[in-house]
GUKE-657850 format. One record per residue: x, y, z of N, C-alpha, C in turn. Coordinates in steps of 0.001 Angstrom, whole numbers, plus 500000, padded with zeros to 6 digits. Layout:
<sites>
XYZXYZXYZ ...
</sites>
This chain:
<sites>
914117805908820908914735806495822107915166807928821818 914967808807822790915350810203822628916862810326822481 917285811347821745918716811583821553919362811957822881 920605811549823113921287811889824368921431813395824545 921411813815825791921642815214826149923067815325826668 923882816142826002925276816274826399925401817336827485 926032816980828595926248817948829669927706817895830120 928181819051830574929539819192831089929466819678832530 930349819151833378930299819456834809931678819867835326 931680820869836201932930821292836845932599821867838211 933641822125838989933487822520840383934297823769840690 934063824324841870934865825442842368934906825353843888 936086825613844449936219825602845905936592824265846482 937217823411845706937578822071846169938717822122847185 938512821515848338939576821368849344939681819917849796 939179818990848988939261817583849346938475817290850608 939025816426851475938303816043852691938338817083853801 939060818189853594939122819224854631937923820161854497 936845819803855153935621820604855053935590821754856049 936661821939856800936730823056857748937828824038857362 938155824099856087939149825051855589938601826466855723 939233827269856563938730828617856847938847829544855645 939739829246854720939951830108853564939040829759852388 938385828636852448937551828197851334936308827521851903 935326828338852281934161827827853007933087827250852097 933119827627850808932038827276849895932544826347848798 931748825352848485932022824478847342930815824527846414 931072824656845118929973824642844150930263823625843056 929197823033842558929302822092841442928245822487840422 928648822598839161927732823073838127927723822130836938 926571822042836309926423821280835077925725822139834042 926143822040832784925553822843831716925309821956830499 924165822144829882923818821395828675924327822162827462 925327821619826813925903822256825630926707821215824868 927281821632823764928229820806823024929543821557822954 930619820861822633931905821542822508931877822571821385 931197822247820291931136823193819173930420824469819581 929268824318820239928540825510820678929353826286821698 929943825590822661930718826263823700931892827026823099 932560826434822117933688827120821477933223828392820776 932080828316820106931538829487819422931173830589820414 930509830212821514930111831192822530931338831826823172 932333831013823503933546831525824143934309832444823196 934416832065821927935139832884820954934493834248820798 933174834271820711932460835542820599932676836398821838 932602835791823012932791836536824261934215837069824371 935195836294823937936585836753823962936761838005823104 936231837951821904936361839083820988935645840314821524 934469840099822096933683841224822612934400841939823741 935055841195824604935627841776825823937151841821825826 937763841460824713939210841573824604939981840647825519 939458839464825751940123838471826602940888837505825695 942196837404825882943030836610824988943455835267825570 943129834996826827943572833753827465943101832535826670 943984831554826512943616830336825785942566829530826543 942723829460827866941784828714828707941111829674829674 939806829728829629939064830641830498938831829996831859 939233830694832923939041830220834292938364831324835092 937319830957835810936553831944836576937419832654837603 938335831939838235939153832527839300939924833740838820 940343833743837554941079834886837005940131835934836434 939128835506835714938241836443835029937455837326835986 937039836792837124936184837558838030936935838651838777 938233838761838564939026839811839212939053841106838404 938565841068837167938609842256836310937223842595835784 937031843858835418935744844281834860935439843537833564 936444843436832687936227842757831409935909841280831633 936605840672832572936363839264832864934975839030833426 934541839902834325933195839748834896932132839928833820 932382840847832878931436841050831784931365839803830898 932516839174830663932523837944829863931730836844830562 931957836684831857931233835651832606929733835915832564 929343837180832662927922837521832601927334837122831251 928083837351830179927612836931828858927359835423828820 928278834661829401928125833200829418926873832804830196 926681833425831362925503833111832182924213833420831432 924222834482830635923020834868829893922766833935828713 923812833622827970923649832761826793923077831398827183 923540830886828313923134829541828724921990829540829745 921346830662829930920240830738830892919209829650830597 918812828945831655917854827859831522918472826520831199 919794826508830986920456825255830592921563824845831561 921571825414832750922568824988833736921946824900835118 922612824144835965922171823968837347923399824035838239 923231824648839417924343824873840343923973824318841710 924848823498842264924684823004843629925745823681844485 925314824363845539926246825079846415926212824470847810 927383824394848423927506823816849761928298824748850669 927759825023851853928577825521852946929261824282853514 930585824239853436931288822992853772931089822578855222 931053823547856130930845823203857541929462822596857745 928467823099857015927124822529857105927093821139856469 927803820969855363927861819655854726928487818627855663 929534819035856386930143818139857373929146817815858474 928418818820858938927427818611859992926321817670859524 925959817758858251924944816853857708925435815410857710 926732815232857555927286813879857579927240813281858987 927158814121860021926950813594861370925644812812861401 924613813380860788923341812657860727923485811382859899 924112811501858739924206810367857813924994809202858398 926058809522859151926948808454859616926809808138861103 925995808896861830925758808602863245924313808164863473 923353808929862968921941808603863214921391807579862218 921713807764860956921108806897859947921448805413860126 922682805040860516922960803610860706922052802935861729 921627803676862739920769803106863783919374802814863230 918944803607862250917599803460861678917673803008860219 918760802324859857919020802028858449917939801178857797 917226800354858555916226799478857949914918800214857645 914643801271858396913434802068858157913710803534858494 914422804226857623914796805613857918913764806648857480 912648806201856909911724807137856276911203808204857232 910898807818858474910320808774859420911296809905859724 912575809603859799913581810635860060913497811747859026 913352811349857778913332812322856689911965812985856559 910918812234856821909580812817856754909409813938857775 910075813818858918909981814824859980911106815861859898 911927815790858861913047816731858676914071816668859800 914196815503860440915199815395861495916608815520860914 916789815111859656918116815232859036918528816691858911 917592817562858549917915818994858448918129819597859834 917334819156860789917476819669862148918846819312862712 919256818053862603920546817627863151921688818354862451 921594818507861136922654819201860398922816820632860889 921708821372860990921799822763861436922131822851862920 921696821888863696922003821852865130923514821739865326 924131820777864643925584820594864751926326821799864181 925830822330863075926462823489862438926476824689863378 925369824913864063925279826057864975926295825940866101 926423824758866663927417824560867725928833824723867182 929057824274865959930394824341865366930821825775865111 929979826559864443930398827914864084930420828842865290 929669828508866337929708829307867565930824828860868506 931616827904868047932804827430868770932470826939870176 931357826235870263930993825613871535932050824575871902 932436824547873164933514823650873587933200822195873272 931987821754873609931627820355873390931230820102871943 930256820863871449929747820632870104930795820834869026 931534821934869123932558822202868126933623821126868096 934082820714869280935117819682869348934579818340868867 933325818026869179932745816757868736932674816686867213 932291817785866561932218817788865098933615817694864494 934585818377865093935962818265864596936494816838864766 936157816202865883936553814804866064935850813907865040 934609814233864724933882813459863718934592813540862368 935101814728862016935856814878860772937075813957860776 937780813910861898938936813018862007938510811555861871 937372811215862462936856809847862362936540809481860916 935935810413860176935562810132858802936779809929857909 937898810490858298939114810307857503939753808942857735 939484808348858878940180807113859235939257805961859617 938022806283860004937066805325860566937604804679861838 938495805360862501939048804881863765938292805556864902 937485804821865678936688805444866744937535806135867802 938805805758867909939672806399868900939912807866868582 939678808279867331939874809679866959938690810549867369 937603809939867831936408810696868231935903810202869578 936680810405870651936276809884871964934990810499872497 934676811732872113933430812338872588932211811605872026 932354811060870829931243810360870188931270808860870447 932453808285870460932555806826870516933445806349871658 933468807101872732934246806703873896933508805665874723 933968805452875921933356804447876813932603805143877931 931571805879877554930772806601878535929617805727879022 929176805972880215928044805239880784926758805932880357 925890805173879653924644805782879174923737806240880309 924028805796881530923198806214882671923605807577883209 924742808091882725925175809406883190924115810446882849 923782811337883769922774812361883489923332813439882562 922411814180881931922836815329881145923457816357882082 924545816961881636925261817907882482924986819354882120 924126819593881156923737820963880876924011821443879467 924990820853878772925262821270877400924309820539876457 923495821277875694922512820617874827923124819653873820 924403819830873488925007818935872500925208817527873054 925047817378874362925133816034874947924067815112874365 922982815672873822921964814843873178922577814040872037 923524814653871333924171813990870203925230813008870686 926074813435871620927160812557872076926620811334872816 925544811505873592924977810352874300924355809362873313 923739809872872259923181808981871241924301808187870569 925372808874870165926480808206869482927127807158870376 927308807494871657927905806535872583926983805349872842 925686805625872937924734804559873226924625803534872115 924788803984870874924698803074869726926066802889869067 927108803029869864928481802991869361928745801779868476 928415800601868938928762799383868201928046799311866854 926768799687866844926000799662865594926582800647864590 926881801851865064927391802905864182928754802528863615 929640802058864466930994801719864014930961800549863040 930128799554863308930029798403862403929526798826861030 928533799714861001928005800174859722929054800971858961 929761801842859662930781802648859003931983801809858580 932214800702859272933306799811858879933060799247857484 931801798969857173931488798469855836931784799527854785 931578800799855151931924801898854251933432801942854037 934163801739855115935623801742855015936110800622854101 935461799475854178935878798349853353935630798609851868 934634799468851575934275799727850183935034800907849585 935393801883850411936011803109849915937282803420850680 938137804217850073939321804680850786938900805731851806 939287805578853058938862806517854099939209807958853757 938257808836854005938538810260853935938529810858852553 939026810160851558939142810763850242937837810738849465 936963809791849769935718809671849024934498810068849836 934416809625851070933214809886851857933037811363852169 934112812129852199934023813555852491934064814413851232 934116813797850077934226814543848825932842814995848372 932650816306848282931335816850847950931032816781846458 932046816546845635931812816508844196930851815386843817 930919814261844520930021813150844194928569813523844470 928338814211845592926974814671845891926517815682844852 927437816584844470927096817588843471926744816969842135 927541816008841700927272815357840420925931814634840450 925630813939841541924344813248841641923191814242841492 923302815397842133922240816404842053922104816958840639 923224817139839955923181817610838570922501816568837679 922822815303837882922189814240837100920681814200837348 920281814405838607918845814442838925918159815599838207 918828816746838149918248817919837484918021817645836000 919063817222835308918931817008833867918165815732833544 918047814843834508917256813642834293915793813935834033 915330815104834482913933815486834248913634815672832765 914678815803831938914479815921830488914066814585829869 914227813497830645913875812149830182914637811770828902 915913812177828889916810811804827799918066811179828404 918674810214827733919937809678828247920975810794828338 921760810786829386922728811853829618924123811420829176 924734812269828360926114812076827910926966813040828732 927672812524829733928273813362830777929795813384830672 930346814602830699931794814792830776932094815696831960 932993815250832834933376816018834023934844816411833940 935172817514834601936573817891834724937308816827835535 938580816655835264939358815625835947939257815745837459 939009814611838102938821814586839552938995813133839986 940170812750840512940447811336840798939414810664841696 939012811351842777938048810738843688936692810544843008 936264811559842260934979811465841578935017810378840505 936144810220839856936263809178838839936073807796839461 936580807609840668936385806336841364934912806116841692 934279807152842249932879807036842642931969806872841432 932317807511840317931444807508839140931197806107838596 932069805170838925931893803803838434930629803160838999 930140803687840128928909803153840722927670803878840207 927865804955839453926741805721838910926397805159837536 925382804326837496925020803650836250923679804126835708 922898804826836528921604805313836098920543804224836060 919298804644835906918201803688835838917751803208837207 916769802338837203916153801895838455917078801059839328 918144800519838755919059799676839531920253800447840080 920311801739839827921423802536840340921318802641841864 922362802265842614922279802285844089921957803657844661 922508804717844071922256806056844607920819806488844366 920262806119843221918860806437842935917944805653843863 918237804383844063917419803549844941917399804111846360 918558804532846844918628805073848204917853806382848301 918025807264847315917341808555847343915825808382847291 915351807453846497913908807205846414913370806642847721 914165805815848351913721805226849615913580806298850687 914517807234850710914486808275851727913432809332851431 913109809524850159912125810532849775911272809978848637 910272809158848971909477808483847940908743809441847003 908467810672847449907722811613846621908600812346845601 909912812275845758910812813036844892910884812420843496 911041813294842502911205812855841120912698812634840873 913151811426841104914573811099840972914709810002839933 915150810387838746915274809426837662916216809976836602 917204809198836227918084809566835124918764808320834578 919101808383833313919833807301832661921048807895831962 922025807063831714923254807502831062923350806916829658 923882807726828737924111807243827377925364806379827308 926211806477828316927456805713828384928165806043829681 929344805517829872930109805801831077930414807288831181 930413807806832399930798809196832631932271809355832276 932579810385831485933949810613831044934576811774831810 935903811785831835936658812838832509937730813369831563 937912814701831605938893815322830717939395816604831361 940375817232830731940909818503831206940162819644830538 939916820699831292939115821797830750939791822471829562 941120822476829520941779823128828386941508822390827071 941081821136827173940778820352825971939317820442825556 938442820900826459937002820838826218936351822171826540 935929822914825522935248824192825763934024824057826671 933323822933826567932153822736827426932519822744828893 933669822177829234934128822187830622934509823597831062 935028824412830150935357825789830504934092826579830842 933022826332830102931749826995830417931270826568831801 931350825275832103930937824789833424931792825399834523 933094825568834272933987826191835250933571827632835528 933231828372834488932836829773834676931558829874835507 930628828974835264929370828997836010929610828642837473 930354827567837721930642827154839098931451828214839826 932427828808839140933265829829839769932497831082840130 931588831504839253930773832680839560929909832426840785 929311831249840852928459830914841999929265830865843285 930449830276843238931291830175844430931716831547844925 932101832417844003932528833766844379931392834543845022 930214834466844440929069835189844987928664834646846352 928720833340846521928291832736847784929293832957848905 930571833020848571931604833125849604931872834544850043 931524835527849185931808836913849533933279837267849459 934085836463848733935516836759848650935772838067847921 934892838409846975935009839686846286933695840429846457 933755841728846294932540842519846458931494842124845428 930249842115845840929165841798844910928802843018844063 929395844149844405929108845367843647929500845165842182 928584845454841300928847845243839889928520843837839427 928076842986840354927742841601839985926288841280840323 925474842326840394924065842107840713923390841225839665 923723841452838397923114840650837333923602839204837395 924884839023837737925404837665837913924613836941839008 924423837649840123923743837055841272922312836660840925 921632837524840185920250837229839808920169835963838957 921085835822838005921079834641837142921470833381837911 922474833499838763922891832340839559921746831866840446 921063832801841094919951832434841978918855831671841235 918633832012839979917598831348839192917953829902838851 919222829558839004919682828232838589920203827393839751 919868827794840978920322827037842143919543825727842257 920264824646842362919671823317842488919004823169843860 917848822526843936917174822367845240917964821534846241 918980820808845797919816820033846715920905820880847370 920940822161847031921926823067847625921847823024849148 923007823117849801923075822995851253923731824245851845 922898825214852169923343826446852810922545826627854100 923089827377855071922425827492856380920990828002856282 920093827352857022918692827757857131918311827655858604 918341828789859287918138828766860735916700828463861128 915774828532860176914403828125860495914336826642860860 915307825866860398915313824427860690915519824134862163 916063825107862915916305824896864352915629825969865208 914714826736864607914055827816865348912944827226866213 913143827255867524912261826513868427910884827137868609 910659828316868061909304828864868122908411828209867065 909015827440866163908271826722865136908010825287865587 906874824743865195906461823422865676907458822324865307 907834822252864034908718821179863592910043821140864335 910785822255864375912055822250865106911889821990866600 910828822532867203910617822305868639910371820825868919 909577820190868069909331818754868225910627817971868022 911397818342867012912653817634866754913647817811867899 913626818965868542914509819178869700914140818190870809 912844818041871079912414817096872115912752815659871730 912590815331870448912905813979869981914399813707870107 915218814682869737916663814503869841917079814262871289 916472815007872188916748814825873620916334813419874054 915160812992873630914675811669874004915532810552873438 915999810715872201916868809701871608918166809568872398 918685810693872870919884810652873696919638809941875012 918477810188875618918143809538876887917986808026876736 917382807592875635917082806167875443918263805381874879 919251806050874315920365805349873677921070804428874665 921383803239874225922125802302875059921273801449875974 919949801598875926919081800816876817918637799491876205 919024799243874964918647797989874325917240797978873772 916597799134873668915229799211873152915236799236871626 914101798891871036913953798981869588913934800457869198 914960800948868483915029802384868204913880802886867345 913331802023866490912221802448865639910965802701866474 910699801838867440909550802052868323909759803288869183 910975803444869693911291804622870509911064805893869705 911513805896868453911383807085867612909918807455867408 909085806484867099907666806771866867906986807269868145 907326806648869262906737807075870532907182808488870895 908436808804870648908938810143870956908244811194870100 908052810901868822907365811874867967905911812043868394 905238810957868689903837811052869102903699811888870370 904554811638871360904478812365872621904916813813872454 905952814065871688906450815430871506905443816284870750 904812815718869737903804816461868989902574816715869849 902204815731870662901069815932871572901360817072872542 902560817087873119902927818123874089902925819504873445 903443819599872229903456820903871558902031821371871283 901209820486870735899843820862870375899008821202871605 899353820601872751898619820879873987899167822103874717 900202822711874173900784823891874806901556823580876071 902062822360876191902777821955877402904271822250877338 904731822813876229906150823147876094906291824648875941 907364825233876456907575826677876300907792827036874846 907187828131874412907339828594873034908439829640873005 909574829281872359910703830216872303910332831439871487 910911832553871860910616833800871138911328833816869801 
</sites>
């Protein structure tokens, strides 16, 4: 058996379940392959080179000074090729959960078509666009969804899970496609989410992005085909979730990811239980903190990027493909895929609550929508 690969993981921009924090829009999670001995040697050399005397290196402090930024750049260069960064726009991550917890339960037995057609990306960006543009209906519905995810109480999201008549016509706001779908399948969605509530503490785990980040880091280093020896910075919610991360073919998260994307290379094993420690005790965690902090600062624009061009270039080279940042091409209606998904979303809203087989409805909607687009029967947006 191959020798274990030791990796350290840390985060930046954590606001817990509040994914709409206006002061902290970006969350990053980073993993780096190193050992404590190597990390201590690298950090000691960087300290001496740049005259940094702090016992514990933290990106939040270092990136405020020229010497600190130079030290962080040294770290990024030394470890080039040995780290991965997952970045999230929190509002987009929340919008993606609308798909996961509203649409996916309805198609839980056969969700493959949703992902094959990129409907998950379309719904995420669709909700995100309404949210950031402060649309009265869409923005409020997503905010109510956040409240629902914290409590799993449908009364906190009346726009999504109220007692609306599915026969009511669309009134003109395109976001009604989402609210009518949620109302039409209210019982199915709430029952599925109730099982989530029974398994996890509401709000503290389901909205925590660190678990998604860690899974993506494990997928990245899993490509080395070596057992992973993982140490993460202390994080109570992640420590709870990590107990379900066992690796191998029987890992629930791996099984789900493979089912949703059969073509993806998703495989990793663990050398032992994931451990948690404080960064002041582990140089490897300090390196992970510097990497995550640099990525968060660059992505959020909290400080000027001037003088950090080299940092940005290195960070970009190490961005994990699971990163979730806005991509407006996903909803650009002049493109075939988004235009078809717009028609499908509208159709799903119309059919919700009629008692039809949703899987058959979905296939019929895609077939008809693609036919209409290919025949030029739909307007092509500029």
